[in-house]
N, C-alpha and C positions, 0 to 999 in steps of 0.2 A: 609716630599714628598720635594727637589730644584725644582727654577723655572727651571732647564735644564731639569731634568726626564719629569715634568708639557710637558712642549713644545712639548718633544720626542710622550707623552702620544697622542697629542692632532692632531700632525701632524699627528702621525702613523695612528690616527683612520679614519682622512679623506685619507689615502692612502690607505686605505682597502678596504673602498666605490668607491672611485673610481675603483680601480680594478675591485673591485665585477662590476659594473654596467658595465662597461670594457668585461670582461670575458658573462657575462650575453647578452649584446650585439652580441660579438664576435659570438656566441654561434647560433642565430638566423640569423645572416649576415654574414659569415665565409671570405667572403672577402671584411671584412671592416678593410682594414690595419690602419683605424685611431685608432679604437679599439682596434685592435692589438698593435700600436705603444702605446700607452698610455697606457692597460693594464701593457705593458713589463716597461715602464721607473716607473709606480707605483713600481714596485715589484723590480728593480733596487732599487731606491731612500730608498725604504723598508730597505731592503736586506745594504743599506750603513748608512740609522739610526743606526739601530743595533748592526751593529760595532763601531759607536760611543759612545753607548753606551757599547762598551764589550755586547753583547748579542751574541756570537758566535751559540747558538745552532737558534736562530730566526735566524742569517747571512745564515748558512749552509743547512736551510730548505726555505730559499726563493730562496738562492741559485739554489737547485735545478729544483726548477718550473722557476726559471728566466733562466736557461740553456736551459730548454725545446720550453720556449718562443720563446729563440732565434733564437732556429731552425723554430720553422713556421716563423717568418716573413725571415729565406735566401729560404724558402720553399723547405727546408731541412724535413718536416714533412707534416702532415694534420689536421687541427683546426679536434676534434674529441668529440664528448660529455664525453666520460672518461678523457682524458684529461680539462674539463674543469669543472669537477666534483672531480677530483683531488688537481687543481689549488685552486677553490674556500677552498677546507676542509682544503690545507695550512693556508690559509686568517683566517679560524674559526682559528682554532689551535695561529696563533698571536693573536688573540682576545683574545683569549682566556692568552694570555703572560698578553698581555696589562693590561688588569681584575687583573691577582694578581700584577702585580708590583701598578697599582692604591692603593689596599689594603696594597699595603705593605711597597713599597716604594724603591721598589731594584731590579735588575733584578734574575727571576727566576736559582733557581742552581740544578736543580730537571730537568733541561728541555730540557736535550741529549736526554731520552727515545723519546721522543714526534719528538723531530726529526729525530731521526734515521727511524721511523714509516712515517716519512710526507717523507723521501728521498725517501726511498722504493718505493712510492710510485708512482714515477715517473722513477725507475729503467727500464720499458721494454720501454718507453719514449723517450727515445734518442737515436741518431744512434748509432746503432751495438754496444749495451753497453757490456763494458767487462765480458768475459768470464774465465773459466777456461783452462789450456792448456792440452789439451786430451794428447798427447805424453806423454810415464810415457819420456824419455829420454830429455825432457823440464822443466822438473820437478826437475833437479839434483840443483836446487839454493834455492828449497822450502828447504830443506833435507839439506843443508850447513846450509840455516836460524836456522830450528829447532833445530839441534845440534850445533850452537856457542851458541844459547838461551834458552836452554831447560826448564829450571823455566818458563819464558813468556808464553813459545813454550804450557805448558800442556795445557791453558786460555783461548788459539786463535782458533780462528773458523778460519781462511783463511791467509792465506801466500797473498802478495801483491808480484809486481815486476814492478815496471816503470821504464820504458827507455824514457826520454821525448827526440821529437825530436830536431835534433840540433837547429831547428832553433823558437824555442819556445820562448826565449826571446827578439823573433818580435811582437809575437804576445800580450803579455803583459805576458806570461804566468809568477807564480815563482811555479818550481815541489819543493817547498821544503818545501815552506810555507803551497802546495794544499797536500802534505803529512801528512806534521805535524796538517791540519783538520782532516786526516784521523778517525772516527766518533769509537772509542773503540780502539785508538791506541796502542797496550802497547810497540815495539821495532822499533824503527825506521833506517836503515843500509844503507853508504852510500859508493859506489864503484865507480873505474873505468868502464865504458863502453866497449872504447876500449885504442888500443897501446896508449898511447902518441907521438904529431907527436913531430918536433923538435919542439923546442921554437920558431927559424925562421919561420917557417911554421904554427905553434900555433895561429887560432883563439878566442880570446879572447869571443868571441861576439857567437859562440856555444856551447852547454850545454852537457856534454860529462861527466855527472853520470849518473848512476842505484841506484834506490834507490829501497829499501829493506821493508816492513813490515811486520807484525805482527799484529795479532785486531780482538778486540771480536767480531764486528762487521757479519751481518748476511751475506751474497754473493750479496743479488738482495743489501743491503744500502752502501755495499764497492763499487759494479756494480755502481750505479747510482751518489755517491762521484764524477767518475769521468768523468761523462755526457759521452761526443762522444769517447774517446779515445782508441776507443776496441785496437785499431792495437799497441795501447803503452802501453798495465795493458794486467797483467797475472793473474788469480787470483787462487790458489789452497786451494779446501776445505779439511782440512788438519781432516786426522783421528780420531777415540780415540771423537768426541763431544760429549759431555755428550748429552743426548735422552731430557733431557727435553728443549735443545736449537737449538731441528729437527722442532717445530711445532703441533708436534702431543703429546694430550693430554694425558697424563695420567692416569694410574687411577685415583692416586692421586688428580688430578687434577681434573678429571670428577668430586671425590667427594664433595672435596670443594667448585666448581659449586653451582653442587646441592644442596649443606647446604644454598648456598646465595641465591635460589630463593628459599627454602622452609623460610626462613630466612622474605626473602618482603614480601613471600604470609600472612605472623603474620597479625591477622586481628585486635590488638590490636591499636586506636590511638596513646596511651599514647607510645614518646619510635621512632616514628617511620621513624619521620626525622635523629636521631641517629643511625637507625637501615639500612637505602637507603644509607648514606654516610660511616657506614662500609663497607655493602656490597657490591656496589661500588670500593669502598677502595680494599679487596680481592680478587675481578675477576677482579679487573687489573693488581693486582701484579701476580696471576696468571697464568696469557693471556704472561704480559710479563716476565714472568719467563719462560711459553715455550717456546717463541721465537716466540712471533707474537702479539709484539709491535704496529702494524696498529691493532688491534682489543682491542688489552688495553688500544689505546689513544680512541679510537669508544666506550667503557664502559668508561671511563672518563666523556665524553662531552655530552654524553645521563644521568648521574648519578642525574640530580637533576630532572629526571622525575619518577615516581614509573613506570609505563607503559612502558613507554620504556627503563630503566634498565633492566626488567623484561623481557620482548622481544629482548633483544640484549644478555642476555647470555643465552636464550633459546637457540634463532639463534645458537651462538657459542658450544654448549651444543651435534646443530644438525649437524656439518657442515654445516649451511649455514652462511652468507655474514648478515651482520647487519646492517641493513636498513636506507640506503642516508636519507631521511622525514625526518627516526627517529632522527637523529642528528642531523637535520639541526632542527625541531623543536624543542629541546628539549634546542640548544644550545642559539637557541632567546630566550625561556621564562629566562634561567639567563639572559641573556643580557637584558629583559626588567628590570631587578628585578636592575639591572649594573645602566643603565640610571636612573631611576627614583631621584639619590641620584649625577646626573654629580651635577658641579660646575664651570662649565668653560662656558663662554660667547662669542661668538668671534660678539663687536658693532661692527655700519659701525662708522666711526670718524664722522659725517657729524652728526649723534646725539646726539656726546658728546659735540661737537660744542654748539647745541641746547640750549646743558642742559646749559650751560658757558653762554652763552647769553643770556640766564633767569636770572640765578646766578648776571650777572648786573644790568638788571631792577630794581629784587627785593631788592636788597639793593639800589636802587634809591627810588624806594620805601618805603623803611624805613625808608631813608632819610626822605621825606613827611611824615611820618608817625609824625618821630621828631618835625618837625617845630609846623605841628598842634597843639601835645601836649604842644609844647611852646607857642601856640597861646592862647588855654584851658588855661596857668596859668599862664599869662596874662589880660582875664579880657576879650578875644578881645568879639565880639560881637556873643550872642547865632545863628542867621540866619547864620551870613559868615564863623563861625565855622563847621555847620549845613551841609551846603552845601561843605567846605572843605572834611569832613569827607565821607560825601556819594562820593564823586568826589575817594577819596580815597580807599573807600572800593570797589568800583566798580573794580579799577584797581588792588587792592588786587584780588579780582575775577576771572579777567583777567590770570594775570598772574597763581596764585594755578590751574588754569584748564589746563594751555598750562605744566604747568609744570611736571603734574599729567599724562598727553596723551604721554608725554617727557618719563617722568619713564615708562613708563607701553611700551613702542615704545621698550625701550632697554632691554623689560624681553621677548620681542617675538620669538619665532622659525616661519621657512616657515615649512611648513607641509612635503619638502621634510627629513622634520628627521625624520619624523617616515616611508612615502610611500618607501625611495628607500629601506629598509627592504623586501620591497613584494615581487617584482619578487625573487631571491631569493628561498625563503619560496615555491610560486607557481610551478617553476619549480619542484622541490622537491616533492610535494606532487601531483604534476600534474602526475608525474611518478611516485608515491606508485599507483596511482592509474588507472595507465592505461589512462590515459585520454593526449588528446591536447589540451592545455589552451593557449593563450593568456590574458597579464597581459596589459594596457592602463592605463599609469597616468595619470593625466591631473590637473593644478593649485594647481602641487606643491610650486608654491611657493609662495601661501598665506601663510601668518601670522599668529598668534595665540598667545597664553599666551604658554608661556615657560607649566607653568603645564598644560596646556589641550595639549598640545603637545605628552607631556612624557606620557603623562595617556591616548591615546590612542593606541595605541599599541593589546593592552588586546582587547580589543571591536571589533578592523576591524577584527585579528583573526581572532577571530570566527566570521564575519560574511565573511570575502572568504572563509575560511574552509570550509562553511555553502553551500558557492554557491560551490564549486567546492566540495564536496562529495551528499549534495542536489540537485542542482539545474542543474549541463551543464551534460550532456548523456557523452554516448562514442563515440568515430568518427565513429561505425559504426549505431547508434541511431541516431544521426545526419543527414548523411545521407539518412538514408530511410525516417526522416523527412522534409526532402530541404531546409535545413541548411546545412553554411560548415560545414567541417569535423573538423576544430578548432574551438574549443571554444574564445569568445572574454568575460574577465572580467575587466569590468571599473572602477578604482577609485579616485577619481575627489573629488578636493579642491574648492572651494571659498568659496568671503567674503558679504554678506548680510547685510547690516549695522554694529549693533552691535551685529553680528555673525556670526557664521564660520558655515556654510554647508557644511559637506562631503558625498558624495555618493558611495557605492557598488551595482554594474547592472552588474547580467549576462544574459546572452541573452539561456541560458537554458529553464529546463521545468516549469521555475515557480515552484510555490506552488497548490500542488495539494489538494486541497481543500477537496474532499468527502473522502480521507485518510487521512486530517487532522479532519473531522467529526469522522469517524472510533476508529479512533485511543483516541481522543477524548473522542466516546463513553468509549471503552474498558476498557480507565484508569479512566475512572471517574470524569474526571478534569473537567466538566460542567456535570452537573443534563437532561436528555432525555429532558426533559420540552424545559429548556433554550438553549437547542442547537439547539432545533427545530427551536427554535423561530428567531436563529441569522441566520444573513444576511451574505455575501461572507466577507466583511470585517472584521465584529468583527471573523469571524472561521479562515481567517490570523490571525486573532490576537492570540488567541491562543499560536500561535509558541510560543511567551514569554510567556508561563507559564510557572515556577521551575518544575523540572523535564520533559515535556515533550516532544518526541522523534518520528520521523519517524521513524527513521533507523529499519531495522530487525536485525539487531545482535551490537554489540560495538565491535566500530575498535580503531583504534589509534588516526584516525582522528576524527568521530563524533559518536555517538549513544546513550551518560549518559547522555541525556538532561539539560545539564548546559550553555549550548553555548548565546542561543537566551535572557535566562534570565540571565544568567552574560554579556551582553553586554545591554538590559536596566538599570540595576544595575547599572553595570559602570560609563553609560553616566547617567543616573539621580543626579550621586553620583556628577557633573560634574553640574549641573545646568540645561542640556540638554535634549532631550524625541529624542526620535528613531521612522518612520516612514516604514510605507513597501506599495509597491505599486509592487500589481501584474498581469502580463500578462500571464494568464495561456496560457500553450507550447512555449510563446514566451521567458518567463524570468520575472524577479524578481527583484526592485530595494529597496534597504535599503538605505534610508537617515537620517545621524544624524544631529539637529540643536543643537548647543553647545555656549554660551558664549564669545567672543572674548577676557576677559579676565575674572579672577578671583577673582582679587587684588580691583576693580574700582566697591562697588552693589548699586543698587536703590532700597530702603526699601519702607515700608510702614510703619510705625509708628502703631501702636494702644496700650490699653491703659486696662490692667486687674488684677483687684482684686485691683490699687492703684498701679502696675507695669509697665512701660511700657516699648515695646519690638518692634523687627523688622521682619517686614516678606517680603524675598526675593522678589518684585515686579514680577519676569517674574512667581511665581505659582498663585499672584492673578487674579483670572480671573474677579470676581465684587465683590460690595458690596451691600449687602440686608436689609433691617426691615422685620422680619417675627413677625408675634403675637403668642406672646406664644400657645393659641389653638391650633395651627398650629404645634406643635412642639409636638413629639406623642413619645413615648416610644418603642423600640425593642428587646425586653430583657430586658439587664441592661444599655442597649443606646438611644440614641436619633434620630433622623432623621427629616427634612422636606420632604416638598412636591417642588421643583424649577419650572416652564413650564415642569410638566410629569416624572418627572425625582427624582427618591428616592434618599434623600443626606446624610452620615451621621450629626451629627452635634457633635463638639464637644466642652466643657466648656470650654476656654482654662486656665481659672482662676485658678477652679477645679482641672483643668489635670497637670498644675505645682503647685501646692499647693497651692497658695496663697489665702485668704480669702475674701469676697466680702464685702469690705466696705458700701455697704448699698442692700437693696433688690431689685434683677430684676425691670425691668421696666415692664411696658407693651407689647411692641415689642425689639426683641432683634436684636442688632445690629452683624452680620453675614458676613466673610467677606470668599465668597464663594473660597478654592487654588483647584486649580490643581495639583496631584502626578501624572504624568505617565500621563497613560489614566481613570484614576480614580480622583473622583471631592468628594471635603469631604469642610464643613466646618466651622471656629471658632466661637465661639460663642465672643464677647468681651465687655468691656463697653463702647469705645470709640474710637475712627478713630482718625490720627492726619495728618502728612505731608508725603510726600515724599522728602528723602533725597538722595542725592548718599555719600557713604560712602567706606573709606578705612578701608574692614576685618579684624578686626587681631583676630588669629588661637586662641582658649582654648591654657595654658599653664603649663605647671605646676602638681599641685595637680589636676587641671581641664581639664585638656587635656583626650580623651578622651568622655567626659557627655553626655550622651544619649541626644539627643534631641536641642542641641547648636551648632548654627554655628558656635558661635566670637560674638566679640566684639568689638565696637569702642563706639565714643566719642561726645556728642551732643554739641549743642553751649554752654549749661549753667555750660559743666563740667559734666553733671550725667555718666554712663555706662547703653549705651546701647546695652541688650543684642538680638542676632539676631536669628532664631528660624530654627530648623533643621527641617520642615516642616514634611521632608516623613520618619525620628524615631520617631519625636511626634506623626503621625498619621496610625503608624503599630500597 
């Protein structure tokens, strides 16, 4: 991909984010003219950028949205939820096009149908959209056009006549270019509108043309293309349009769609991705052939989600609309995968300047080290030489620490990168649930390592979805409880030392502990005796158990029991932890505590079986010496009691297959570690030092090796293996 196209993609994504935020703000406050102006500028700039890279379909779709936004600015139309939804859908399609360009490095060649669907969405939002002329006498021009071009007319759906206003050039209009960009254009015919005046009376700046055309596009798409030029346009539907173009599903089309549903219900796991892709492609083609490009577009947007695709096809067969929330969430899932491979970062110039300055200081320090080496060769006084080397070592340590911090500072992203995607999702999911919810984001300028920020979307999505479906009440229930009818979900970010704190808080009903106890007992999550002995805090923790859900039925948003377990797993994989603060009837707060960076890791070194290993310090709770007579067998495993708590014990050397060089001593050295909410003990031969390292992930044949997080080099040149305790203790 050339640099020009990379710049286009980067700037276009930023404009999409700007426009999305402005549209959501405009929906909340329709009188906010600044938001309206900003959204209009974003659409206008996106359209211009599409023209620069010769992406006509994208420009046409954005022009349809821009035209309606222009009417809002002029006070000719009100802000409506439908307008905002259609504009957001247009941006969703733009993102899909950008993703395709990111993969292929080229402008998509099959974008016309999707652009037609977007244009059709705005057909009824403009001023007096063009309509076919009812009087029979006025359609003589169409009959003449069909007679003049019989072959193209056989495939055409509509005939169009465009009589531009004589002053159109002064408004910046280009009638010929407008007609040439008509979707599905088959024929373009030019004629003179009136008897031309004499040469001395001719106004060269007045438009005297009448333009006629034949097109395969629908009436809605054509009307949307011409926007508010209703008085200048005539559109005539042509007789003999094939039945498949009317939008109604034929018997064959319904059979094909039903077959795709059966294909999606196939229980075999193997080949599921291929079946899903095939079913989505066939369903979209069937709907596009049936003259329903908008539904085809939505099918393509949800094709990455099995549930959403099945529901979308079923909705089409049942004559219902495909839910916007399903489209939005499915699109977000695809976007999450693509964001994980983002290769471009915008870096503050000041941070680059800091690196340049440090490079200069390191060069000076290198020269000083060369001077010290020369002194050693010349037989300098050992005490003076030792003092010089000590000073140089201190200087190098300071410079390297500054260099590490500067390099890590380049890799950071603001939490805004992930937070800005939730207002749209909350809007769509709340609408699907019939609830009124306001999302408030705080601390979105807080920075964290790029890898941490890009991994946050999935766990935050589960938390927000859980708050919407389980925590937030309906308007009626909130009013009865004396609460404001509109619920509030807070999404917060903050920096605390070497950690980043993220909170998702709602003012809903909180966790229903009685229901959690009942469901846990019914599903056998824990024994009845253990459940009876649990306090409220321990019961609330059960919502993180795999497969646990209090939902009475499975919906598109929840009920499968994977959400909260997935949150704890994803956060644990990042070296963080999840805590719950429950306030019955008042709401709940989920807090994620994450490391600021994944590159720099503080380790404790231990020796087991004659081999050195590293253990992440954030997992180490304490080190203890345990007498062997206090270690008791529990089945095939071992455990010991520490402060009235039974802790399972693993011999690290045995677990890693390392032979013990010496028999065990009277006391065992144990490192007590915490994984999630569980404690475990690792028996080692010797405790080492604490060091800060740049962790290198395993690659090549060793990538994905269980129990190993990565490697680093010790000062003596040995390789230190860093353990992945979560996998090791499973």
